[in-house]
C-alpha positions in Angstrom: 1.9 -10.0 25.9 2.1 -6.3 26.6 -0.8 -5.2 29.0 -2.6 -1.8 29.0 -0.2 1.0 30.3 -1.0 2.4 33.5 -0.6 5.9 32.2 -3.4 5.4 29.7 -6.1 8.2 29.6 -7.1 11.1 27.7 -3.9 13.2 26.6 -3.6 16.8 27.4 -4.4 17.7 23.8 -4.6 16.2 20.2 -0.8 17.0 19.7 -0.3 14.3 22.4 -2.1 11.6 20.5 0.9 10.7 18.4 4.5 10.9 19.6 7.5 10.1 17.2 10.8 9.6 19.1 13.8 9.4 16.9 16.6 6.9 17.6 19.5 7.7 19.8 22.0 6.7 17.2 22.0 6.8 13.3 20.3 3.9 11.7 18.2 3.1 15.0 14.5 2.8 14.4 12.0 5.6 15.2 9.5 4.8 17.8 6.0 5.8 17.0 3.5 6.0 19.9 -0.4 6.3 19.4 -2.6 6.9 22.4 -6.3 7.7 21.6 -9.7 6.4 21.5 -10.2 3.2 19.7 -12.0 2.7 16.4 -12.6 -0.1 14.0 -9.7 -0.7 11.7 -7.3 2.1 13.4 -4.4 -0.3 13.3 -4.9 -1.0 9.6 -5.1 2.9 8.8 -1.9 3.6 10.8 0.0 0.7 9.2 -1.2 2.1 5.7 0.1 5.6 6.4 3.5 4.2 7.6 3.7 2.3 4.2 2.7 5.3 2.3 5.8 7.0 3.8 8.1 4.3 2.6 8.7 3.1 6.0 9.3 -0.4 7.5 7.7 -1.8 10.7 10.4 -3.7 12.4 8.4 -4.6 15.5 5.2 -3.5 17.4 2.7 -3.8 20.1 -1.0 -3.2 20.1 -3.4 -3.0 23.1 -6.9 -1.9 23.5 -9.8 -2.3 26.0 -12.4 -1.6 23.2 -12.6 2.0 24.3 -9.0 3.2 24.3 -6.0 1.9 22.4 -2.3 2.2 22.7 0.1 1.3 19.8 3.8 1.3 19.8 5.8 0.7 16.6 9.3 0.5 15.8 10.0 1.9 12.3 13.0 2.2 10.1 13.3 4.4 7.1 14.9 3.0 4.0 16.6 6.4 3.6 17.3 9.2 6.0 14.0 10.8 7.3 14.2 14.5 7.4 12.6 16.4 10.3 10.0 17.8 7.9 8.9 14.3 6.8 8.5 13.4 10.5 6.2 16.4 10.9 4.0 15.4 8.1 3.9 11.7 9.3 2.8 12.9 12.7 0.3 15.1 11.2 -1.1 12.4 8.8 -1.3 9.9 11.8 -3.1 12.4 14.0 -5.8 13.1 11.4 -6.9 9.6 11.3 -7.1 9.2 15.1 -10.4 9.9 16.8 -10.9 13.0 18.8 -10.1 12.8 22.4 -13.0 15.0 23.2 -15.9 13.7 25.2 -18.3 14.2 22.2 -16.4 11.3 20.5 -18.2 8.9 22.6 -21.5 10.3 21.5 -21.0 10.5 17.8 -18.3 9.9 15.3 -18.3 12.1 12.3 -17.7 10.1 9.0 -14.4 11.2 7.4 -14.8 13.4 4.1 -13.3 12.3 1.0 -10.5 14.5 -0.5 -11.4 16.1 -3.7 -9.8 14.8 -6.9 -7.5 17.0 -9.0 -6.5 16.4 -12.7 -2.8 17.0 -13.5 -2.2 17.1 -17.3 1.1 17.5 -18.9 2.8 16.9 -22.1 6.6 16.4 -22.5 9.2 14.7 -24.6 9.6 10.9 -23.8 12.8 9.7 -21.9 13.7 6.6 -19.9 12.6 6.8 -16.1 10.3 9.6 -16.9 7.2 8.1 -15.2 9.0 7.1 -12.2 10.6 10.5 -11.8 7.0 12.1 -11.9 5.8 9.6 -9.5 8.6 10.3 -7.1 7.7 14.0 -7.1 4.1 13.0 -6.0 5.5 11.0 -3.2 7.6 13.9 -2.0 4.6 16.5 -2.2 2.3 14.0 -0.4 0.1 13.6 -3.4 -1.8 10.3 -3.7 -2.3 8.9 -7.3 -5.9 7.7 -7.9 -6.0 7.1 -11.5 -3.4 7.4 -14.3 -3.6 7.4 -18.2 -0.3 7.8 -19.9 -0.1 7.8 -23.8 3.0 8.0 -26.2 2.5 9.7 -29.5 4.3 8.6 -32.6 6.4 11.7 -32.6 7.9 10.8 -29.3 5.7 13.1 -27.1 4.0 11.8 -23.8 0.6 12.8 -22.7 0.1 12.1 -19.0 -3.2 12.4 -17.1 -2.8 12.0 -13.4 -5.9 12.1 -11.1 -4.5 12.9 -7.7 -5.7 13.8 -4.1 -3.7 15.8 -1.6 -3.0 14.2 1.8 -2.2 17.8 3.1 -5.6 19.1 1.8 -4.0 22.2 0.2 -4.3 21.6 -3.4 -7.1 24.1 -3.6 -4.8 27.0 -2.9 -2.8 28.6 -5.7 0.5 28.3 -3.7 0.1 24.5 -3.7 -0.9 24.3 -7.3 2.2 26.4 -8.3 4.6 24.4 -6.2 3.4 21.2 -7.7 3.8 22.4 -11.3 7.2 24.0 -10.5 8.5 20.8 -9.1 7.4 18.9 -12.1 9.0 21.3 -14.6 12.1 21.0 -12.5 12.3 17.3 -13.2 11.1 17.4 -16.8 13.3 20.2 -17.4 13.6 21.4 -21.1 11.3 18.3 -22.2 8.3 19.9 -20.7 5.8 21.2 -23.1 2.7 22.1 -21.0 1.6 21.5 -17.5 -2.0 22.2 -16.3 -3.6 21.4 -12.9 -7.3 21.7 -12.2 -10.2 20.1 -10.3 -11.3 16.9 -11.9 -14.6 17.0 -13.7 -16.9 14.1 -14.8 -14.1 12.5 -16.7 -12.8 11.2 -13.6 -15.9 9.0 -12.8 -16.0 8.0 -16.5 -12.4 6.7 -16.3 -12.8 4.6 -13.2 -12.6 1.1 -14.9 -9.7 -0.2 -17.1 -9.6 -1.8 -20.5 -11.4 -5.2 -20.6 -9.3 -8.1 -19.6 -9.8 -11.4 -21.4 -11.3 -14.2 -19.2 -7.8 -16.1 -19.6 -5.8 -13.0 -18.4 -8.2 -12.3 -15.6 -7.9 -16.0 -14.3 -4.3 -15.8 -14.5 -4.1 -12.4 -12.6 -6.8 -12.9 -9.9 -6.9 -16.7 -9.5 -6.3 -18.0 -5.9 -3.5 -20.3 -6.9 -0.3 -19.4 -8.7 -0.3 -20.1 -12.3 2.4 -22.1 -13.9 4.0 -19.0 -15.5 4.2 -17.4 -12.0 5.7 -20.5 -10.5 8.5 -20.5 -13.1 9.0 -16.7 -12.8 9.0 -16.8 -9.0 11.4 -19.8 -9.2 14.2 -17.2 -9.9 13.8 -15.9 -6.5 14.8 -17.9 -3.4 12.3 -16.0 -1.3 9.6 -18.2 -3.1 10.5 -21.1 -0.8 10.0 -19.0 2.2 6.7 -17.8 1.1 5.4 -21.3 1.0 6.2 -22.0 4.5 3.4 -19.5 5.7 1.7 -20.9 8.9 -1.5 -19.3 10.3 -3.2 -21.1 13.4 -6.1 -20.2 15.7 -6.1 -21.2 19.5 -9.2 -20.7 21.8 -7.7 -22.4 24.8 -5.5 -19.7 26.3 -8.2 -17.0 26.9 -11.7 -17.2 28.0 -12.9 -14.3 25.8 -10.4 -13.9 23.0 -9.1 -16.3 20.1 -5.2 -16.3 19.7 -4.2 -15.8 16.0 -0.6 -17.0 15.5 1.2 -16.1 12.1 4.6 -17.2 11.1 5.5 -16.0 7.4 8.2 -14.6 5.5 8.8 -11.0 5.8 7.9 -8.5 3.2 7.2 -4.9 2.7 3.8 -4.0 4.0 3.4 -7.2 5.9 1.7 -5.8 9.0 -0.6 -3.5 6.7 -1.6 -6.8 4.8 -2.4 -8.5 8.0 -4.4 -5.6 9.5 -6.0 -4.9 6.2 -7.4 -8.4 6.1 -8.6 -8.4 9.7 -10.4 -5.1 9.2 -12.1 -6.4 6.1 -13.2 -9.4 7.8 -14.7 -7.4 10.7 -12.2 -8.8 13.4 -11.5 -6.9 16.4 -7.8 -6.7 17.7 -7.5 -6.7 21.5 -3.8 -7.3 22.0 -1.0 -7.9 19.5 2.6 -8.3 19.1 4.7 -8.1 16.1 8.1 -9.8 16.6 11.3 -8.5 14.9 12.8 -10.2 11.7 14.3 -13.4 12.4 16.2 -15.2 9.5 13.8 -13.6 7.0 10.7 -14.5 9.0 8.0 -12.8 11.2 6.1 -14.0 14.0 2.7 -12.4 15.2 0.5 -13.1 18.2 -2.8 -11.4 18.1 -5.8 -11.8 20.5 -9.0 -11.2 18.4 -12.8 -11.3 18.6 -15.5 -11.2 16.1 -17.5 -8.0 15.6 -20.0 -9.2 18.2 -17.3 -9.6 20.8 -17.3 -13.3 20.7 -14.5 -15.9 20.2 -14.1 -17.5 16.7 -15.5 -21.0 17.4 -17.3 -21.9 14.1 -15.0 -24.3 12.1 -16.0 -22.6 8.8 -15.2 -19.2 10.0 -11.9 -20.4 11.5 -11.1 -22.0 8.1 -12.2 -18.9 6.0 -9.9 -16.6 8.2 -6.9 -18.9 8.0 -7.2 -19.2 4.3 -7.6 -15.5 3.6 -4.6 -14.8 5.7 -2.4 -17.4 4.1 -3.4 -16.2 0.6 -2.5 -12.5 1.6 0.8 -13.7 2.9 1.7 -15.9 0.1 0.5 -13.5 -2.7 -0.3 -10.0 -1.5 0.2 -8.6 -5.0 -0.2 -10.2 -8.6 2.5 -9.7 -11.2 2.2 -11.1 -14.6 3.4 -10.3 -18.3 1.4 -10.9 -21.2 0.9 -10.2 -24.9 -1.5 -7.4 -25.9 -1.8 -7.8 -29.5 1.7 -7.2 -30.9 2.8 -5.5 -27.7 4.1 -6.8 -24.4 2.0 -5.7 -21.4 3.0 -5.9 -17.7 0.0 -6.2 -15.3 0.2 -5.6 -11.5 -3.0 -6.0 -9.3 -3.6 -5.5 -5.4 -6.7 -6.1 -3.6 -8.5 -2.8 -2.5 -9.8 -2.3 1.1 -13.4 -2.6 1.6 -13.1 1.2 2.4 -12.2 1.8 -1.2 -8.6 2.6 -0.6 -5.8 0.9 -2.6 -2.4 -0.1 -1.5 0.2 2.8 -1.3 3.3 3.2 -3.4 2.6 0.4 -6.0 2.9 2.6 -9.0 6.1 4.1 -7.5 7.7 0.7 -6.9 6.6 -0.6 -10.4 8.0 2.4 -12.3 11.1 2.3 -10.2 11.9 -1.4 -11.1 11.3 -0.8 -14.7 13.6 2.4 -14.7 16.2 0.2 -13.0 16.0 -2.3 -16.0 16.2 0.5 -18.5 12.7 -0.2 -19.8 10.4 2.6 -21.1 6.7 2.7 -20.7 4.7 3.3 -24.0 1.5 3.6 -22.2 -0.1 3.1 -18.7 -3.4 3.1 -17.0 -4.6 2.4 -13.5 -8.2 1.4 -12.7 -10.4 -0.8 -10.6 -11.7 -4.3 -11.6 -14.2 -6.6 -9.7 -13.2 -10.3 -9.6 -13.0 -13.2 -7.2 -15.9 -11.4 -5.0 -13.7 -8.3 -4.4 -12.3 -5.2 -6.0 -8.9 -5.0 -7.3 -6.6 -2.0 -8.3 -4.9 -2.9 -11.7 -2.0 -1.4 -13.2 -1.6 -2.0 -16.9 1.8 -0.8 -18.6 2.6 -1.5 -22.3 6.5 -1.9 -22.5 8.4 0.0 -25.1 10.4 -2.5 -27.1 13.2 -0.3 -27.8 15.3 -1.4 -24.8 18.0 -3.8 -24.0 15.5 -6.7 -23.2 14.2 -8.9 -25.7 10.8 -8.8 -24.7 9.6 -11.8 -26.6 12.1 -13.9 -24.7 10.7 -16.0 -22.0 13.9 -15.5 -19.9 13.7 -11.7 -20.2 10.1 -11.6 -19.2 10.7 -13.7 -16.1 13.5 -11.3 -15.1 11.1 -8.3 -15.5 8.3 -10.0 -13.5 10.9 -11.1 -10.8 12.5 -7.6 -10.6 9.1 -5.9 -10.2 7.9 -8.5 -7.6 11.1 -8.3 -5.5 10.7 -4.5 -5.7 6.9 -4.5 -4.5 7.9 -7.1 -1.8 11.1 -5.2 -0.6 13.3 -8.0 -1.1 
């Protein structure tokens, strides 16, 4: 296990807190190094930003003495990462790192929430429209907080996107104009109108989603896979790997730490899911190693403590931690398809961090999967729902039946669920 680096200490400036080193050869991973004061959940926040950029952590090392932390992550882009994207990535990572100034040890200022803006546009409907718009948001570093999409009988689409700006520049006229211009360039002649303004009370009124029936809620949020999901996932050979997830705790190797060992099938955002779970369960990470992919599996060794600095000795707490981690590895995202009256509805849900943040890029992946299948979305909404003693982010999309799929066919529905799940998991 990697020890604390001998050069650990206060960097010369905040710009030195995060370093990104590009691979020497095309296709080689980038190396991201974070060297800064420690804070609860920092590893989770870093992994979340990396996932938000569409990047994959191939391996990593984490080390901290409780005051200072040193994190090294090897990251591979799915596509060629431009230098400008690297600049924004470094800027985002530095923004979440605690200040290196001495005053940090005296008081930590709570982070301020970003203002929410309402982007409203009307256009003519076409295949892939929703994904193309979502792609623009990702490229512009805009995060979708809430969505309401409606298709009118005359083929027009009214989209309401509640968004926040990761660059904190959306209050400027230049940034607003750039956003609308980029959208008009994608929508082209189909664009009828585009408006951007600070969100009002309507954002708070639209936090929830349309009510879910008890049967649908149980199928979506239940801890065990439903029969329908088992059948749909049987289409994917990766399901066999998922069921081999192994999580163990060992208190014999360290006098002060509990060793958490995980072996599971690899998926997109795996390290984020693990760090999110540990953060939400108030576990402190002292050392950690994330091994490279081997035959589709990942191995992790993490030395952890409880919030009070003690080892995890209580059998009930041990069982609760292992069970929660297994569930997150087996089923980090929920995907089902159901009837909503005469219509066919796709539902996707992911757990929300206790901090209130949802999983990045879910809407992007879902709309991409539907676009590749040639399926249009008649209406869509994104909101929060409380179930199983936690909060969930729920995506509800009514599918347009004017597509090549017979949406009433069980085989076709299973194919849709499988494609969406595979896209979300990075398979």
